[in-house]
Every structure is written in C-alpha cells, then in structure tokens.
C-alpha positions as CSV (number, residue, x, y, z in Angstrom):
1,X,-18.0,29.0,-1.2
2,X,-15.7,32.6,-0.1
3,X,-12.1,33.1,0.0
4,X,-12.1,32.5,3.7
5,X,-13.3,29.7,3.7
6,X,-11.8,28.0,1.2
7,X,-8.1,29.0,2.1
8,X,-9.1,27.5,5.7
9,X,-10.1,24.2,3.4
10,X,-7.4,24.8,1.9
11,X,-5.4,24.1,5.5
12,X,-7.8,21.6,7.1
13,X,-6.0,19.4,4.2
14,X,-9.2,17.2,1.7
15,X,-10.0,14.6,4.5
16,X,-10.9,17.7,6.8
17,X,-15.0,16.2,7.0
18,X,-13.9,13.0,8.0
19,X,-15.1,11.6,11.6
20,X,-11.9,8.9,12.3
21,X,-12.0,6.5,15.8
22,X,-8.5,5.4,16.1
23,X,-8.0,1.5,18.7
24,X,-5.0,1.7,17.9
25,X,-1.3,1.7,19.6
26,X,2.1,0.9,19.2
27,X,3.1,1.3,15.3
28,X,0.6,-0.1,12.3
29,X,-2.0,1.3,13.0
30,X,-0.5,4.7,14.6
31,X,1.1,5.0,11.5
32,X,-2.4,4.8,9.2
33,X,-4.2,7.1,11.1
34,X,-1.4,9.9,11.3
35,X,-2.0,9.6,7.2
36,X,-5.2,10.0,8.0
37,X,-4.8,12.7,9.7
38,X,-2.1,14.4,7.9
39,X,-4.3,14.9,5.1
40,X,-7.3,16.6,7.5
41,X,-9.0,14.0,8.9
42,X,-10.1,14.3,12.7
43,X,-9.0,11.8,14.8
44,X,-10.1,10.7,18.1
45,X,-7.4,7.7,20.2
46,X,-8.8,6.2,22.9
47,X,-6.1,5.6,24.8
48,X,-6.3,2.9,28.1
49,X,-6.1,4.8,31.9
50,X,-3.3,5.4,33.5
51,X,-0.2,4.1,30.7
52,X,-2.1,5.1,27.9
53,X,0.1,3.7,24.3
54,X,2.4,1.4,25.7
55,X,4.6,4.0,22.9
56,X,4.3,7.0,25.1
57,X,6.9,4.9,27.3
58,X,9.8,4.0,24.7
59,X,12.8,5.5,25.5
60,X,14.4,7.9,24.4
61,X,12.4,11.4,25.7
62,X,12.9,14.9,25.0
63,X,11.3,16.1,28.3
64,X,8.5,13.7,29.1
65,X,7.5,12.8,24.9
66,X,8.7,10.0,24.1
67,X,10.4,10.2,19.9
68,X,8.7,7.2,19.4
69,X,4.7,8.7,20.0
70,X,5.3,12.4,18.9
71,X,6.4,10.7,15.1
72,X,3.2,8.4,15.3
73,X,1.6,10.7,16.8
74,X,1.0,14.2,15.8
75,X,-2.5,16.1,14.2
76,X,-4.5,13.3,16.9
77,X,-6.8,14.0,19.8
78,X,-6.6,12.1,22.8
79,X,-9.8,10.9,25.2
80,X,-9.7,7.5,27.6
81,X,-12.1,4.8,28.2
82,X,-11.9,2.0,30.0
83,X,-13.4,-0.3,27.6
84,X,-13.3,-3.0,30.3
85,X,-16.3,-0.1,32.0
86,X,-20.4,-0.2,31.0
87,X,-20.0,3.6,30.7
88,X,-16.5,3.3,28.1
89,X,-18.0,0.7,26.3
90,X,-20.8,2.6,25.7
91,X,-19.0,6.4,25.2
92,X,-17.0,4.1,22.5
93,X,-20.4,3.3,20.7
94,X,-21.9,6.5,21.0
95,X,-18.5,7.8,19.4
96,X,-19.2,4.8,16.4
97,X,-22.0,5.9,15.4
98,X,-21.4,9.6,14.5
99,X,-17.7,8.4,13.4
100,X,-17.3,7.5,9.0
101,X,-14.3,5.3,9.9
102,X,-13.1,3.3,13.2
103,X,-9.6,1.8,13.1
104,X,-8.4,-0.8,15.6
105,X,-4.8,-3.1,15.9
106,X,-6.0,-5.7,18.4
107,X,-5.8,-9.9,17.8
108,X,-8.4,-10.5,15.6
109,X,-11.5,-11.2,18.2
110,X,-10.6,-8.6,20.9
111,X,-13.2,-5.9,18.9
112,X,-16.0,-7.8,18.7
113,X,-15.3,-9.7,22.3
114,X,-15.7,-5.8,24.2
115,X,-18.5,-5.5,22.0
116,X,-17.1,-3.0,19.5
117,X,-17.5,-5.5,17.0
118,X,-18.1,-4.3,13.2
119,X,-21.2,-6.2,13.1
120,X,-22.4,-4.3,16.0
121,X,-21.5,-0.7,15.4
122,X,-22.3,-1.0,11.3
123,X,-26.3,-2.6,12.7
124,X,-26.0,1.3,14.4
125,X,-24.2,3.1,11.9
126,X,-24.6,1.8,8.0
127,X,-22.2,3.7,6.3
128,X,-19.6,2.9,9.0
129,X,-16.0,1.8,7.0
130,X,-14.1,-0.6,9.8
131,X,-10.7,-1.3,9.5
132,X,-8.5,-3.8,11.4
133,X,-4.7,-4.2,11.1
134,X,-3.3,-7.1,12.7
135,X,0.0,-9.8,11.9
136,X,-2.0,-12.2,9.4
137,X,-5.9,-11.0,9.5
138,X,-9.4,-11.8,10.3
139,X,-9.5,-15.5,9.4
140,X,-6.5,-18.5,8.2
141,X,-4.0,-20.5,10.3
142,X,-2.3,-17.6,12.1
143,X,-4.8,-16.2,13.0
144,X,-5.1,-15.5,16.5
145,X,-0.3,-15.5,17.1
146,X,0.6,-12.8,18.1
147,X,3.6,-10.5,16.2
148,X,5.0,-8.0,15.3
149,X,7.0,-6.2,12.2
150,X,10.9,-8.8,12.6
151,X,8.1,-12.2,12.7
152,X,5.7,-10.9,9.7
153,X,9.3,-9.8,7.7
154,X,11.2,-13.1,8.6
155,X,7.7,-14.9,7.3
156,X,6.9,-13.2,4.5
157,X,10.0,-13.2,2.5
158,X,11.5,-9.7,2.6
159,X,14.1,-11.1,5.5
160,X,15.4,-13.5,2.8
161,X,16.9,-12.0,0.3
162,X,18.1,-8.5,2.6
163,X,21.8,-8.5,3.3
164,X,25.4,-9.2,2.6
165,X,24.8,-13.1,0.2
166,X,26.5,-15.7,3.3
167,X,25.5,-13.4,6.0
168,X,23.5,-13.2,8.7
169,X,19.5,-13.0,7.9
170,X,18.8,-9.0,7.8
171,X,15.9,-7.0,8.7
172,X,15.1,-3.9,6.8
173,X,15.9,-1.0,9.1
174,X,12.4,0.2,8.8
175,X,10.0,-1.7,10.6
176,X,8.5,-2.0,7.0
177,X,6.0,-4.9,8.3
178,X,4.5,-2.3,10.4
179,X,4.7,0.4,8.2
180,X,3.4,-1.0,4.6
181,X,0.1,-2.1,7.4
182,X,-0.8,1.5,8.0
183,X,0.2,2.4,4.3
184,X,-2.2,-0.6,3.3
185,X,-5.2,0.2,5.4
186,X,-5.2,4.0,4.6
187,X,-5.6,2.9,1.5
188,X,-8.2,0.5,1.9
189,X,-10.5,2.9,4.0
190,X,-9.8,5.8,1.4
191,X,-11.6,3.5,-1.3
192,X,-14.2,2.4,0.7
193,X,-14.6,6.2,1.6
194,X,-14.7,6.2,-2.3
195,X,-17.6,4.0,-2.9
196,X,-19.9,4.5,-0.2
197,X,-20.3,7.7,-2.0
198,X,-22.4,5.9,-4.5
199,X,-23.5,3.4,-2.1
200,X,-24.0,4.9,1.2
201,X,-22.6,1.8,3.4
202,X,-19.8,0.7,5.0
203,X,-17.6,-2.8,5.1
204,X,-15.3,-4.0,6.8
205,X,-11.2,-4.0,5.7
206,X,-9.5,-6.6,6.4
207,X,-5.3,-5.9,6.9
208,X,-2.8,-8.5,6.9
209,X,0.7,-7.1,7.5
210,X,1.9,-10.5,6.5
211,X,-0.3,-10.3,3.5
212,X,0.8,-6.5,3.1
213,X,4.5,-7.0,2.6
214,X,3.2,-10.4,0.5
215,X,2.1,-8.3,-2.2
216,X,5.3,-5.6,-1.7
217,X,7.2,-8.4,-3.3
218,X,6.6,-7.3,-6.7
219,X,8.8,-9.1,-9.5
220,X,10.5,-10.4,-6.2
221,X,7.5,-12.7,-6.2
222,X,7.4,-13.5,-10.4
223,X,10.8,-14.5,-10.1
224,X,10.2,-17.0,-8.3
225,X,7.0,-18.3,-10.5
226,X,9.1,-18.0,-13.5
227,X,11.8,-19.6,-12.5
228,X,11.6,-22.1,-9.6
229,X,13.6,-20.8,-7.4
230,X,14.0,-18.2,-5.1
231,X,15.8,-15.3,-5.2
232,X,18.9,-14.5,-3.5
233,X,20.2,-11.1,-1.0
234,X,22.3,-8.8,-2.6
235,X,23.2,-6.5,-1.0
236,X,23.3,-3.3,-2.3
237,X,23.0,-4.9,-6.0
238,X,20.5,-5.9,-8.5
239,X,19.1,-9.6,-9.7
240,X,18.7,-8.3,-12.8
241,X,21.2,-4.6,-13.2
242,X,24.5,-4.1,-13.7
243,X,26.3,-2.4,-12.2
244,X,23.7,-0.9,-10.0
245,X,25.2,-1.6,-6.0
246,X,27.0,0.6,-3.5
247,X,31.6,1.1,-4.5
248,X,34.3,1.7,-2.7
249,X,35.4,5.2,-2.8
250,X,39.7,6.2,-1.6
251,X,36.8,7.6,1.6
252,X,33.7,5.4,1.4
253,X,31.5,4.4,-0.9
254,X,28.7,6.1,-3.5
255,X,25.9,4.6,-4.6
256,X,26.0,3.8,-8.8
257,X,22.7,2.5,-10.5
258,X,22.4,2.0,-14.4
259,X,18.9,0.9,-15.0
260,X,19.6,1.3,-18.9
261,X,21.7,1.0,-21.6
262,X,21.7,4.5,-21.9
263,X,23.6,5.0,-18.4
264,X,26.1,3.0,-18.7
265,X,27.1,4.5,-21.7
266,X,26.9,7.4,-19.3
267,X,29.0,6.2,-16.6
268,X,31.8,4.7,-18.6
269,X,31.8,8.1,-20.2
270,X,32.8,9.4,-16.4
271,X,34.8,6.6,-15.1
272,X,36.7,7.2,-18.3
273,X,36.3,4.1,-20.1
274,X,34.6,5.1,-23.4
275,X,36.0,1.7,-24.8
276,X,33.5,-0.8,-22.2
277,X,30.6,0.6,-24.3
278,X,32.3,-0.6,-27.8
279,X,33.1,-4.1,-25.6
280,X,30.2,-6.8,-27.5
281,X,30.8,-8.1,-22.9
282,X,29.4,-5.0,-21.8
283,X,27.0,-4.0,-23.9
284,X,24.0,-5.0,-23.9
285,X,22.5,-5.3,-19.5
286,X,21.7,-8.5,-20.5
287,X,25.6,-9.4,-20.9
288,X,26.8,-7.1,-17.9
289,X,24.2,-9.4,-15.9
290,X,26.2,-12.8,-17.3
291,X,29.9,-11.7,-16.3
292,X,28.1,-10.0,-13.2
293,X,31.9,-9.8,-10.6
294,X,33.8,-8.6,-13.7
295,X,31.6,-5.2,-14.8
296,X,31.8,-4.4,-10.9
297,X,35.9,-4.5,-10.9
298,X,36.0,-2.6,-13.2
299,X,33.7,0.2,-12.2
300,X,35.0,0.2,-8.4
301,X,39.0,-1.0,-10.5
302,X,38.3,3.8,-11.3
303,X,35.7,4.6,-8.2
304,X,38.5,3.5,-5.8
305,X,40.5,6.3,-7.3
306,X,38.5,9.3,-6.2
307,X,36.3,10.6,-2.7
308,X,33.4,9.9,-2.2
309,X,32.5,14.0,-2.4
310,X,34.7,14.1,-5.8
311,X,33.0,11.1,-7.2
312,X,30.1,12.9,-6.8
313,X,30.0,15.4,-8.4
314,X,31.6,14.3,-11.7
315,X,28.8,11.2,-11.7
316,X,26.5,14.1,-11.9
317,X,28.5,16.6,-14.4
318,X,28.2,12.8,-16.6
319,X,24.3,12.6,-15.3
320,X,24.9,9.2,-14.0
321,X,23.2,7.8,-10.8
322,X,24.2,8.2,-7.9
323,X,24.2,8.9,-4.5
324,X,26.9,9.2,-1.4
325,X,24.9,6.8,1.2
326,X,23.9,9.2,4.6
327,X,23.4,9.2,8.1
328,X,19.7,9.6,9.2
329,X,20.9,13.0,10.5
330,X,22.1,14.1,6.7
331,X,19.2,13.0,4.7
332,X,17.1,14.9,7.5
333,X,19.3,17.8,6.7
334,X,19.9,17.9,3.1
335,X,19.1,20.2,1.0
336,X,16.6,18.9,-1.1
337,X,15.2,18.0,2.3
338,X,14.7,20.6,3.7
339,X,14.3,22.1,0.3
340,X,11.3,19.9,-0.4
341,X,9.8,20.8,3.7
342,X,10.0,17.3,4.6
343,X,11.3,18.9,8.0
344,X,8.3,20.5,9.9
345,X,8.4,22.7,13.4
346,X,5.6,23.1,16.3
347,X,6.0,24.7,19.8
348,X,6.1,22.5,22.8
349,X,5.5,25.5,25.7
350,X,7.8,23.9,27.9
351,X,10.4,22.4,25.4
352,X,10.5,24.4,22.7
353,X,10.8,23.6,19.3
354,X,9.8,20.3,18.3
355,X,10.8,19.5,14.6
356,X,8.9,16.5,12.7
357,X,9.1,14.7,9.0
358,X,5.9,16.0,7.6
359,X,3.9,14.6,5.3
360,X,5.6,13.2,2.1
361,X,1.9,14.4,0.0
362,X,1.4,18.2,-1.8
363,X,-1.6,19.5,-3.6
364,X,-0.6,22.2,-5.7
365,X,-2.4,26.1,-4.0
366,X,-3.0,24.4,-1.6
367,X,-0.9,24.7,2.3
368,X,-0.1,21.5,4.3
369,X,-1.5,20.6,7.2
370,X,-0.9,22.5,10.0
371,X,0.9,20.3,12.7
372,X,-0.3,19.8,15.9
373,X,1.7,18.3,18.5
374,X,1.4,14.9,20.3
375,X,-1.7,15.2,22.5
376,X,-1.1,14.7,25.9
377,X,-3.0,11.3,27.3
378,X,-6.6,12.1,27.8
379,X,-6.3,15.7,27.1
380,X,-10.1,15.8,25.3
381,X,-11.7,13.9,26.9
382,X,-14.0,16.1,28.2
383,X,-13.8,18.7,25.2
384,X,-14.8,14.9,23.2
385,X,-18.2,14.3,25.1
386,X,-18.7,17.5,26.0
387,X,-18.4,18.6,21.8
388,X,-19.2,16.1,20.0
389,X,-21.6,13.3,22.6
390,X,-23.2,16.5,24.5
391,X,-22.1,15.0,28.6
392,X,-23.7,17.1,31.0
393,X,-20.8,17.9,33.1
394,X,-23.2,15.7,36.4
395,X,-23.4,12.7,33.3
396,X,-19.5,13.5,33.2
397,X,-18.7,13.1,37.2
398,X,-20.7,10.1,37.1
399,X,-18.1,8.9,34.5
400,X,-15.5,9.9,36.6
401,X,-16.3,8.4,39.6
402,X,-16.6,4.6,37.5
403,X,-13.9,5.4,36.2
404,X,-14.7,5.2,32.8
405,X,-13.1,8.1,32.1
406,X,-9.5,9.7,32.6
407,X,-9.3,11.3,36.4
408,X,-8.3,15.2,36.6
C-alpha cells in the first residue's frame, strides 16, 4: 500500500469497503447507520417520495434543515424510491444484490410484503447481512404492536427505576430505547461481518428495542433475581453505594460519587470530617448503605456551606469523583468536550457553519472520518443509478415517468 493510499484509508474509516442499503427512518435504525457511516461505511438511505424520512419535518429548523434529521443522517447518501412501484422494487433488489448489509426498522412483515425480505434478497446475495430493528422483534406476542421509545422504556422496567422515590414515573431524557436498539443492531452487524469472513454466508439479525433495554438492566435485573424484589427509583442516589448522588450546595447541587471506601476517606478529608473515617458506623460501604439517610445528611451539612464552584475545586484537590450538573449547552462547550474534538463543524453552502457532535470512537494514528452534511431528499438518486447500477439516461427517465424515483 502506498503512503497516499494509507492516508486515504485513514480518512475513510475502518468500514470504508462496507456497503449498506438503509431502509430505516426516525431514530433507532438511522442511529445504527449513523454509527456505521461515521466509521466509513457507504450508506445508501432509501426514502419515500415527497416527504422522505419523517424527521425531515421535525422542528426546530435551521433554514430547511431539521435538527433531528441533521443529528442522525450525516455521512449518508439519499435515494428516493417508491417501493409500491415495480421499478422501485427492482432498483431496491439490485442495490441489495450489491450490498453487504440491508437494515430496516419497519414493523415485522412489512419488508416481506414488499418482496424485499431477507429470504428473497439473500437468495440472490447469500452473503447479505440483513438487520431488522423493531419494538418487540420478529416473533413473540407483541410482534405486531406499534412501539416508540417511551413504550419500550415502560415495558422494560427502566421507567420504574427512574426519577425520585415516590414521584411520578419518568422516562429517561435520552431516547435510550431507540438508541440502544441502534447500538445492538450495529454490534450485530459488525459481528456478522466478521463471521462472514470465515463462512462466506450472511444472516438475519433480529433486534428488539425491548430486548435491548432488558439486556441493559445489568445488575438491576440481578438484584431482582437475587432478592425477589424489584429495584425502586433512587433519583440520583445508588441502591448499593453511599454516599452517591446530588448534594445541595449554597447555590445549587454537586454530584459526589464514592464507589469505594478509599474515596469515602478522601471525601471525609475534603469536607473536614476526618473523624468519620474512624467511626465504625461509617467505615465500610455496607455499613453506610444501612445508614444512608444519616450519611447523606452528614455530607450535605457540609456541602451547603460553599458554592458548587468552590466544592468542585476542593473535591478536585482531594481526588473525589464529582461533577457540577451541566446543561446540554454547557456540556457541549466544556473544555474536555472541545479538547477531545467531540464537536465538529461542516459548512452548508447557504446556511454557513453547522456544528454536530462527532462519533466518540477514536483510533490512534488515524484521522476521524470527515463530516458530510445530511443529504437533501433524493440528492444522490441519479448518481447511484448511474455509478452503481449503470442505468442509462433512457432507463432513468422511464423510472421517473413511472414515478418509481424522484423527479427533477
């Protein structure tokens, strides 16, 4: 490999030779293909005529760009296909025949009814990896029900442990059900690509948002298996660690997290209560858990005497895990965020510079994949038909006349 080829490959990303045909929309599926796109995969996003992905129309906007669509669809190409038309289906099948991965997040059965299911597409392309993301998976009693993030959060138990004790059930601010469906979908795709190198065969990947959230319960599920009792909401507190959570200061709150007895000793020094270390009632975490309210009160008795900024400086000095509670805007401007290059800028021809959060995965010695603006609806239709499928101008015009692709 030449030096120039090496530089190009570093810019392209480790998945630069992976082609993905993307039938997804809204969040869970687009998040999966965003993760793949940011690693260099070529994503061909199939959109319906006229409106395309529903999130193109979600406010707020900058110019005509939806914040929602922009956040999830950078580094992708857009082709408009009417999958109810014969020509649209034929194009989709031909693109799938040349793809490594097909991914969709319709309800189970929709792609089969369109003649674009795994069985049909893999007959022509045995190495195809087909990932289906849905609320409840391709089988089971909830298979055909509609699902959004909040529905999955409610059914998974996640919502029951979120919020303050005795308060109204609260969903997580992050659309975690959608996002974890996209993350598990990506993991499944990458694992299948690795396996295909040995077997030469593709596979069907069935991702359920509900399954994903159940899998993410981790030790919280194990609490139930061990005790027979469901965990309850603790707000910012921790069921098994004390002190841990938000503590009042003279002008707000600060997070303190003492996951080990060593950090408890450091905190005691920071709040000028070294006597607590030798107090056998509080020496070990298991003892502090049984005296949670007393310990929290002792800590907060000290934290209310200074400002959040003053405590942040003092806790840093004593090496105690802590943090002020930042707004989204403050987090995006934090020195660590900027130093790590987590905010990238891309220039729009009409709207100027547009900032986006970058993919958090970094490879030593490699440049990050360049950011590309999210595509306009059908922006790449003709280019894809010509460069990948080698359609003639006459064939493209026939498809336009049929309504199978977007018009000029």
